[in-house]
C-alpha positions, 0 to 999 in steps of 0.5 A, a space after each residue: 162357726 155354723 155348728 158346735 164342734 166336739 173333741 174324742 170324748 164328746 166335749 164342746 171346744 167351739 160352740 156354733 156362732 163362735 168367730 175364728 179370728 185367723 187362719 193361724 187359729 183356723 189351722 190349730 183347730 183343723 190340726 186336732 180331731 174334731 166332730 159335729 152332730 151329724 143331726 145339727 142343722 148347718 146355716 150358711 150366708 150371702 150365697 150360701 144355701 141354707 140347709 134344711 133343718 133336720 130332727 132335733 140334735 138332742 137325739 143326735 149322735 157323734 159323727 166320726 170321720 168317714 170311712 176310707 171309700 165310704 159314701 156321703 150325700 153333697 150336702 152333708 160333705 161340709 162344702 163351702 161358698 167359695 171353696 175349689 172343685 177341680 173338674 176333670 174328664 180323663 186321667 190325663 186330661 187337664 184339670 180345670 179349677 172352679 169355685 163353688 157358688 152354691 147349689 139347688 139339692 137335687 137339681 144342680 151345683 153352680 161354679 165359676 167357669 174355669 180359666 186356662 192362662 188368663 182365658 175362660 175354659 170353654 166347655 160344651 153343655 153335656 161334657 162329662 167329668 170327675 168332679 173333686 173337692 177337699 173338706 175337713 180331712 177329706 177329699 170327695 169325688 163324684 161324677 157329674 156333667 155340664 148342664 148348663 153354660 152361660 155368661 149372664 150375669 157373669 160366666 158359670 156352669 151349672 153341674 148336675 148335682 151328685 146322688 153320692 160322694 165317694 169320701 177318702 179320708 186324709 191322715 193328720 197333717 199328711 204328707 206329699 211327695 215332692 222334688 224341691 231344691 232348698 238352701 239350709 242354714 245351720 245354727 253355726 251359720 254354715 249354708 249347705 244346699 238340699 232336696 225336700 222329698 216331702 212335705 206337709 204343714 207340720 214338717 219335710 223330709 230333707 235329702 243331701 249329700 253331707 251330714 250338717 246337723 244333729 238332732 235336736 239342731 234347728 234350720 232355717 229353709 229357704 225354698 220355692 213352691 208354685 201355688 196355682 201357677 204362682 211362685 212363692 219363696 218360703 222361709 221356714 225354721 225346722 227342727 231336726 227330729 232324726 237323721 237316717 243315712 241311707 247307703 243306697 241312695 247315692 245322691 242324697 244319702 243323708 234323710 233329715 226328718 224335719 218339724 217346722 217351729 212357729 211358722 208365720 200365718 202366711 207361710 202356713 197358708 202356702 204350705 197348706 194350699 200346695 199340700 192339700 193341692 197335692 193330695 187331691 191330685 194324688 187321690 185321682 191316682 195321678 
């Protein structure tokens, strides 16, 4: 941990220097509301950037999540080396994904050159983009342009350093709309088919033609998600939290509200990558 984290009562729950040993532990940490002191120095290793030391943390105050539509400096966003940054020239243009290599404040943001179908995307110097990335529970957006494209020592881009970032907060365990076919196995061993209508790292909305489960039943789900162009098969257990009969939906009149139970670490990673990738797309207005 590069800084100490606090809960809403300003009690330290993770100390600076602590090591989080698994992705599951990290996911559990981010499932709750956590805060840091807004003037505590942030230290990065390796290819990362060491930010300038701020005034004494003794005078710092607890920092709440940014308000929707607020603005923030790039070096205060919490973005880390290796985090993906999405580049899009216009709302109808394809989205390119680069990884953050580092930055020099007020000079440039250095990212990997994006690829399309395994080939490097050829971008021109001066080309303008809207850049977006996800950090914590917020989506950050800023206008930028390509300052320099180089292949030495490896393909990378220097992007114009942003003056400010637009911030949009994402609610806890956000759900995204999906249209995914799912195979369902009931506690009695019966097999049914349905369609996932929304999805989050915590649960899902399942539409079906028949009523085959009641509140409290535990279902076994099998479905496929495409993350970064790679199909991944998901097997998950979920508890039925509610069942709604929708007379105005002829294809899927029964809607099951599901809560995932005991997700494996690998499954949680795939769900998080899919959901948060979709969130970045949602906040573009597409």
